[in-house]
N, C-alpha and C positions, 0 to 999 in steps of 0.2 A: 487275381482276385479270388482266391478259394474260400470255399465256405468252410467252417470250422468243422473239424471232423466230428469232435466231441458233442457239438449243438447243431445239428442240421437244420436248414432253413424251413423246416416243416415238410416232408415229402406228402405225396397224394395221400388220400384217406384210404386206407386198406382195411378199416374196420367194417365197411359195407361188404369187400370181397370175402374176406375171413367169416363174416356172419354168414353169408351164403354158402360157403363152404362147409361149416359146420352144420347148417340146417339141410343139407342134402340137395340144394338145387345150385344150378350155374348162373352167376351174375353176366349179364349181357356185356359183351366187348365195347358197346358204346357206352355204358355207364363206367367201366374200367378206364377208357380213354378219355372221358369227360373228368373224372376224378384226377387223373392224371395232368391233363392240360389245365384245370383250375387250379393246381396247388401251388402256393406260393413260390416254390422253389424253380419251378419249371417257368412261370410266368415272368421271374424276376431273370432269368437267364436268357428268355426269349428277348425281354426287353433291351438287355445288354446288347445282345448280338444284333437287334435291330438298330439300336443306337449308333453303335459302331459302323454297320454297313450305311447309316445317313450319312455320318462323318466324311467315311472314305467317297460316298457317291457325291455329296457337296464339293468336296476338295476338287473332285475330278470336274464337275461341271465348272465351277469359278475359274479353275486354272486354264481348261481348254476351250468352253463354250461360252464364255462371257467376256467379249471384246467389243472394240469401238468401231469396227468396220465389217461389211460382209454378211455372211450368215450368223456371225455370231452376237450381233447386235439386236437380232429379232428373237422372239419367242420360237423356239423349237420344241421337239418331244421332250428331249433332256431335261430342258428349264421347266417344262410344263409339269413332269414328273416331281422334280425338285420342290416346286412351288406348291403341288399338292400335299408331299409328305411334309413340307414345312407346316402347311395349314392345319394337318392332322395333330402335328405336335402343340400349335396353339390350341386347338380345341380340347386336346386333353388337358393341358394347362387349366381351361376355362370350366371343364367339369370337375377338376380337383376344388378349384376355389368355390364353385355352387356346391358340392358336396360339402365342404365345410361349414357352410351357411352363411358365410360373410367373407368379402374379399380382404378386408384388413387381416383376418385371421391367416388367409392365404399368404399375405405378403410377409408377415411377421417372419415367416421361415426365411433364412439366409440364403437357400439354394432358390427358392421362388423368385427372391430380389435379383438373384444372378440370371435366372432364366428371363425376368422380365427386360433387362438391360441389354441381354444377348440378343432375344429377339427383336426389341425395338432398333437396336443396331443393324441387324441384318435386313430389316425390312428397309430402312432407310437406304442401306447400300445397294439392295436390290433394284429400288426405285431409282437412284442415281445414275447407276449403269446402263439404264435403258430410257435415260432423259435424251430424246433426239436432238441434234444440232439444228440451226436455223437451216431453212431450205435454201437451197443456192440456184433451184431450178433442176437437178439432178434427180434422177429416181433411186439412186443408191442408197442404203441406210448408212447414217454415221451418227454417231454418239457425240454429243458435247464433250470437248475434253477437259473442263475443269470439273464439270458433275462427274466424269467418267472417273477423274484421278481420285476425287474425295470418296465415291462410291467403291472404289478398289481397296482404298485405305479401312473404310468402315467393314468391307467384308472380310478384311485380314483380321481385323479386331474381332468380329464375331467366330470366325474360325477358329481363333486362340481360345476365346470363352466355351465355344463348344467342345473343344477337346478336353480343356481343363473341366469342365462339368463331368467328365468321367470320373474325378475323384470322389463325386457323391457317391459311386458304386461298390467304394472300398468299405463303407459301413456295414457291407454283409460279412465282414472278415473280424475274428474276434482281435487281431492285434492291429490291424491297420483301421478299423473302425474308429478307435478313440484318437488313433493318430489324426483322423480327420478333424475330429473336434479340437484337437492340440492347434492345428494349424488356425482355425477359426477364431481361438481364443489369442493366439500370438497375432493376430492381425489387429486385434484391438491394441495390444500393447504397442505393436508398430505405429498406430496412429499417434500415440503419446511421443514414441520416438521421433517421429516426422516432425511433431509440433515444436519440439526443441531444436531438431536439426534445421528447420527452415529459420529460424531465429538466427542460429550460428551462422547460418549460410548467408543469408541476406548482410548479416553484420559485416563479415569479413569482406563479402564482395564489394559492398558500398566503399568499405574501408580501402580493397584495391584501386577503386575506380577514383577516390579522392585524392590518391598519391599519384596515379599515374595520368591524371587528364588534367586539362586545363578548360576554363569556360569557353575559349574559342575553340575546343574540339567539338562542342556539342553542336552541330551544325545539321540541318535537316536531312542529309545523308548518312551521318556516322552517329547520330543520336540512338536509333534502334540497334545499331552494332554495339554501342557501349552498354546499354541497358541488358542486352544478350550475354555481353562478358561478363556481368555482374554474377549472373546464376551459372554461365558456362564453367568458368575457371573453378569456383568452389565445388559445384556439382562433381565434376570429374577428378578432382583432387581427392575426393574421399576413396576412390577405386584405384589411387596410385599414381596418376597422371598429372604430376606437381606442376607443370608448365614453368620450371624454373628457368630454363634460358629464354622463353618468351616474355615473361613478365620481368626478369632482369636485364632485358636489353636495353639499350641507352637510344636505340633507333624506334623504340616504340613497340607495343604489343600488338598481335593479330586483331584483339578486339577491343584494344585502347590504343587506337593509332594516333601519330602525332601529326597535327594540322601544319601546313606549310605558314611560313611568315609571310607578311604583307611584300617583303622584299622577293618572295619566290625561293627561299632557302627553308631548309628544315633545321629545328632546334634539335639538340640532344638533352637527354634526360640527364640529371645529375646523379652520380654514384651513390649521394646520400639517399635519394628516394627510390632507387632501386634495391639499395641495401634495405631500407625500411620495408618494401614489398617482401623481399626474401624473409625477413623475419617475421613477418604477418603469417606467410605460409607456414613456417614453423609451428607458430603459436596455432594456427588453424588445425593443424594436423594433429597436434597434440591434443586440444579439445575433443575433436571428433573422433579420432582413431582410441586415444587412451580413456576418455572419460565417457563420451556418449555410447559409442559400440559397446563399452563394458556393463553400462547399464542396461543396454537392450538385452545383452547377453544374460545378466541377473534377472531381467524381468522374463525372459524365455524360459530359463532353469525354474522359476518358481511355479510358472505356469504348467511345465511339463511334470514337475512333481506333484502338484495337485491333481492333475487330470490322472497321473499314473496310479494314485493311491485308490481313485475311483473308476478304475479300468473297467473292472467286471459289471459294475452297475450301469455305467455308461452304454457298454456294448449292448446289453440287454435292453436298454431303453432305445438305442439306434435299431436295434433286431425288429422291436416292436413297431417302431415307426414305419420300417419297411414294409413290414407285413401288412400293416392298416393301408399303405399305399397301393400295395400289389393287390388288395381285396377290390380297387375301384374298377378294375377292368380285365377283361379275359384275354385281350389280343393287345399287344404293342401297337403303336403308330408305325405305318399309315393304315394296318388293318383294323385299329379300333372304331373305325367308322363303320365296320360293319356291326359290330357289338353295339355301337352306338345307334344306327337305323333301326336294327331289331329291336333294342330296347323302347325306343320311340314308337314302334308298331305294337308292342306288347303293351306299352303303357296307354296307348289309345285304345286297344280291345279292352284292356283290365277297365278304363274309366266308362267304355259302354257299358259292359259289365256290371261296374258298381252301379250305374246310373239306373239300370233295370231293375237290379236289388235292391236299390233304395226305394224304387217305386212301390215294389211288391211290399217290401217291410213298411211303406208309410200307409198300405191298405191294412196290413196286418196291425200296425201300430194304432190305425183309428178306431178298429173294432176293440182292440185290447183296452184302449184308453176309455171308450165308452164303457166297457165293462166294469173296469178298475173305477170310473167315476160313480158309477151308478152304486158299487160296493161300498165305496167311501162315504157315499151320501149316506145309504144305510145305516152303516155303521156309527156315522155322527148324529143321525137322529136317536138311534137307541141309546146312545151316550147321553143325549141331553134330555132324553125321557127318564133314562134312571136317575140322572143328576136331579132333576127336577123332583122325581119321587122321594128320592134320598134327602132333598133339602125340606120338602114339605114334612117329611118322617121327624127330622130333626127339629122342626119348628114346632110341631104338635109336641113331642117330647119334652122341649123347652118352655112352652106355655103350662104343660101340666105340673111341671117339677116347679116352676114360680109360683103357680096358683097353690100348691100343697104347701110352699113356704110360706106364702101370705097367710093362708089359713091357720097355719101353725103360730104365727106371729100374732093374729088377731085373737086366738085363743088365749095367747099367754098374756095380752093386753087385757082382755076381758077379766081375767082371773086375777090381774095386779090392780084392777079398778074395783073390783068387789072386795078385795082384802083391804084397798083403801077405804072404802066406804065403811066397812065394817070396823075398821079402827077408829075413824072419824066419830062414828056414833057411839063406840064404846068410851072414847074420850069425852064426848059432850054429855053422855049420863054421868060418868064420874063427877065432872065439874058441877051438873045440875045438884048432885047428891050434897056435894062439899057446901055450895051456897045454902041449901035449905037447912044443913046441919048448923052453919053459924048462925 
């Protein structure tokens, strides 16, 4: 999983060192070491190395120290170290979910979903392989056989998932990173294929059973075997195991056995029914191999071409996500507990410091609020006073203007009345003269 040579995963910050050299002073080696250790590139490779070491150690403990009898069924030093290491991985995932702000955001990432399933299976497996059997009076430790078998199977599945989880580390490479996304997208295509395949598989499996069985064959002992045969034959026929000799036998198939008659004898299957089964096998292989598999190949090819066209952009986004993930912790598990504890102590001291600062600021703010409040009150009073004066001046001006306007109108009215009186007197005089003349 080498990093792309043309686009390094951000080496440690040399600007501080170069600045110190150009300014004529030497940067302390502790600051250089911190800048080196906190660089995303170093943290990435440290996490990869510690994860590989965890896988090797877990495999060693499960293979050699987890047993059902003797010292292997009790907690020992190796198991305690494994549990602590595993617990640090869980705490690291929990911190990631907290930093994202909401658990649903963390769970939307496909790798986190795999982690959740992987850790759950591993926890159940570790619990089951340590459940003791019922005591029979002896002092020797012994694990319950049924629980132990289930626990070993769960630990096997979790070990597979832990190793496959290393694929996530490929996103640091320019060419392997987009390939990881291709696998994710192809899994969605594979779901569609499995849906169609299950329909075909069950259809032909039931067809085999209808041809090769009789109602009398479904006894209490043989019914589970027949139901298993419906899936067994069609599933392995996809991989080339056709079971022609078994299904075409007149004496009965392994999963579709012939029940003895009431007289104690056995009946033979007719050549017609065995021939029909062989024909169904041929049709089934044609549908699965020629049609469904080619549909799956076409879907994979389409997904591959779409990812390949956007390979450069996808790689840069994956690189950014990896850098953001590396910024969350200085040390990989299990040493991340050191960073976690130190962070809690620093946060506690910072909280006390903030509380004292808030108290001092509260006193300062109280004095400042008093000064500001008095200044605001003074400004408000001046504003209201000026506003009243301005409003009073405006009223006086308005009254004076209206008074002047009224005086002018009254004068005009007086002139008009005087004119009317003069005209009326002149008219009456002329009328009186005219009457006297007549």
